[in-house]
N, C-alpha and C positions, 0 to 999 in steps of 0.2 A: 813696512816693514819688512823695507832689504832699502840696499846701500845708499847709504844719503851724504849728506856737505853739508859746508860750516863757509861760507861766501860772506864775508866784512865786505866794506865803501872802499878799503884802505886811500888811497891819495884818491883816489877818480873813480866818481861814478858811471863813466860812460864805460871804466875796463870791466866793471864789479857788473855791468848789467850783460853787455855782451858773457863775461864770464857765465855768470847766470843762468840765459840762455841756453851756451854752450853744456854748461852741463848735466839742462834736459833733454837737452840733444842726446850725451852721450849714453841716455839712462839713466841719471839718479834718480830718484824717487822721492827725495827732500831737499829740502834747503833751511837751513837755519842760520840767525845773526846771531852775537853776543849784545851786552844793554851796556856800552859803557861808554866812557866821557869821552863823545864822539860825535856819529849822527843816530840822530833817532833811532828808533828799532826798526817799531812800529811801520812808523814816517816809511823807512826804506822795505820794508815787507814787502807796503801795498808799492811799492811803487817796480819788485822785484813781480808781483803780482801781475804787473798790466804789460809783464814785457815775456811772461810765460802762457801753457795752457796749463800743463798736466802736476809738475812739481806742486808735495805742500809745501808752505813756507810758514815759519814756528820762529817763533821768537828763542833764543837758549842761550841765558833766560833772560828776565827783566824783570825786578825786582819787583816784589807787592808793592813797596812802598815809592816806588820812582810813579805813582798816581793813585791820586782817590782810586777805591772799590768803584764807583757811577762809570769813574771815567774810562778805565781799562776797560770798563766792558761796551763801554759807548763804541771805545779801537778797538776791541778785538773783532767789535756783531761788523765793523766796517771792513775791515781787514777781510773777514770773510766775504762778506757780501761781494765788495770790488774781484775776490781770487773765483768764487764760484764755488763756494764754502770747500777751501784746500787750505785757510787759518787753521795755524795750531797756539793756543795759550801756552808758553813755556813759563811758567813762574817757580821766583827762587825766594827766598829771604833776604838774602849777598850776603856784605861785612859789616862788620861794627863801622869800620874806618868810611866806609860808601856810605850806607844810610844814615849816619850821624854828622858828617862834613858834607856830606852831597845833594840828600834830601833831605837833609833838617827832623830827620825819626831819628828810633831809636826801638834795636830787638829787644822785648821783650820777652816775650812767651813765641817764639816761632812758629814751633807748631800749633797752638794755637791761632794761630793767627794767623796760619796763609791756613787753616781748614776756614776759620769765619772768612775770612779774604775769596776763598773761593765757594763755598756757601751763597754771599751775596752775588757777587759772576750769575753766578747760575740763575739766582733767583731773579736777575734782571732779564740774562736773556729769558727767561721765558715769561718774562713779563707779569709776575710774581712780584706780593711783597719777600724785599729781604728781612734775612732772622736779623736777630738784634746783634750789636757787638758790640762791646765797647768801645773794641779803637779806632774801628773801620764803619761807622752810627751811617747809614743809610735809611731815610727813611718812610721814600719809596721809590715804586718802579715807573721811571719814570723814561721807558723805551718808547716812544711815540711813535715808534710804525713795527712790522711780525721781524726780526733778523732771519734771515737769508735759513739759521739753522738755528734751534734751540737751544743744543744740548755742542756748542763748541770743544773738539779735547782738548780737554787742560793735563801740559806734563810740568813737573814739579823736578823741578835742580834735589838733587838726594847723593848724600852724601855719610850721613850718620844712620845708623839702622832704625834710629826710628823715623829720619823725614823719611827712608826709603820703608818704612813698615806703610805711611800715612801713603806715599801716594798709591802705596797699592792698594788701599784702600780705599782714595777717596778719587782717585784721577787715573788718569788712561794710557798716559805713559811716565817716564823717569827719563830726567836727563843727565851724563853722568861726561864727569870734564876732572881729568888726573885721576883715574878710577880705572888701573888697568887691567887683562883680562882672569887673571887670575880673584882681581880683588872681586873683578863681576859673578865668577863662579860661586868664589866662597860665601861674600858678603851681602851683594845685591841682593845677587837672585832669591838667597833664603828668606831676607827679609823683605823685600816684594812679594812676593809667593803666601807669605802671614799675612801680613795687610786684605791680598784678595780672600784668604779664606776669612778674614775678619769679614767684609762685605760676603759671602759668599758666593766669591764669582769663580775661575777659574784664573789660571796664568793666564790659558794662550790666550794671545788675545791681546792682550796688556803690552807696549811697546818698550823696549829697553834705548834709550841712543849712547850710543857712547861716542862723544868729538874724539877720532883717532887725531893726532900731530902727524903728518906726512910729509914723506919727501922723498922720490924719486930721486937717485942722487948715485956720482960714480965717487962724491968725497963725503961716504957719512960719518968721519973721524969729525969730520969739517960741524957739519949741521946736527954732530951732541953737543959741540959747544958753545955750539947755538942756543941750539937749546937750553945749556943750560943758565946762559942767561936771560932765556928768556923765564923761565918758571922759579927762577930763586924767589922774589914778592911772595908765590904762595906757599912756600917753607916759612914765614912768616906769621901765613893768618887760621887764628884756632883752631877753625871749621877744615881745615885740609892737613893741618898735623897732626890733629885725629886721627886722617884717614888713611894720610900715611902711612905714621905710628902701624893704625890694628891693618896695612898693608905686610905688614912685613917690614919700614922699612921707618929704621932714623933719620925725622924729620930735621938734628941736628947739625946730620954731616950735609943738608946742601942734595937739589937731584943733582945721584950721582950715574954716575955712564949705567949701571947696571937699572937703574930708576928708569933711564932716561932710556934705556935699547929695553922695556922688560912695555914699555908706555908707549913709546910711538912706533911710525909704518916707517923705517928710515932705511934705503937702501940703493937694490936694482929695484926692477918689478914684480920677480920673484919673492926679495924679500919683504919688501913692503906687502905686497900681497897677500904672503903669509901673514902676516903681523895682523892686515886683518881681519881674515877670517879666524887665527886664533879668539877675538870676540866676540865675533859671531854664535862659533862652537863656543866659548863660552859660555851665550847669553845673556848677548846683545842684542837684539832683535837687528837693526836701527845703526850702527856703526857708521859714521858719518865723517870723512873726508876733511883734516882742516888742514891748512896751509901753514908752513913753519915761514919767516921772515928772510929774505932773501933769497929766497931759491924759488924753483921753476912750482909755483902750483899747475899755472891752464898743464905744462907737464904732466904732473903729478895727478891731477884727473883726470886725465888723459888716459896714462896709464893703467892706472886704476877701477877703471869705469864698469870691468866684468870680473872684479874680484872674487867678489861671491857664485859666477855663475860654474 
C-alpha cells in the first residue's frame, strides 16, 4: 500500500512492457490497467506479470458483466498463478451504455449483483459450491486444480457511499476515479469505515487506490485544457454526475479549471508531488500515477517515483 501506477498499453505493447519494467525499477508498488474497448485487461496483466517480479498487477477495473463469474474466477486464478501471487481482482459494475451495448447485459441491482458475484468468485477459488444467484448462477465449483491462492484480493470500484460501504464490508480495497482528495477524506474514508465496522474489521489494512492523472510539465495550462476534453464524457454518466455533485462541483458546468486542478497532479515536480501527497494525506493508501494523453508519461513516472518518501 504505497505509490502505484496505471499503465495502459496505448499504441505499442513493447513500449508498455518497457514502461512497466521501468515502473518496477523505480519502486512503484503496483501496476493497474483499465478495461475499455481496447486490449483485454487480464490478458495484458498476464503479459506484464511475465516481465516483472515484484509489482502487484490489478484491474482497475473490469466490469462484472464482461465475463461470467465462473470465467472471471478462472481468469484471475490463472493471472495469480502466472504472477506468483501478485494479482488483484479489481471489479466494478461499469455504466449502462457499456453494459448494455458492449456486453449485452443489464445493471439491475448493482449492490446486490456485485456482492453475489464476489461470493461466487471466492467460492470457486476455495473449491466449494458457489452460493445461489438468480443472475450469475453457477451450479458447481469446477476449478480442476488448487489455485495458488484461495483468497485473491478483491477491490471494488466505488463512487457512491453505498458502493463504498459495500467495498469496506466485503472487499480488500476500493479503486477510485475522479475522486479528488477532499472527496476521499470526506466521503470515501467514512463510508469505507462504516463497511469495515459492519464486517467487524478495522480500517487499517484496507487499500484505498486513487487514480491520479499526472503530468510533470512546464506548460500546465495546456495540460489542464487537454484534460478538459478527456474528462467531458464522464460528466454525462449518472454515477459520475452524482459523485461530482456530492464533491461540491456542478456536473452541468463540465470539468472546470478548479475541478481539474484539485483532481490532477499537473505542473512542476514539486507541485505534482504535493498533489500526490494530498491524496495520501486524505486517506488514499495507494495513490496511483496515471498518464495524461500527449504528455511525457515516462518523465512523469520518473519524476514522481519518490513522491511519498
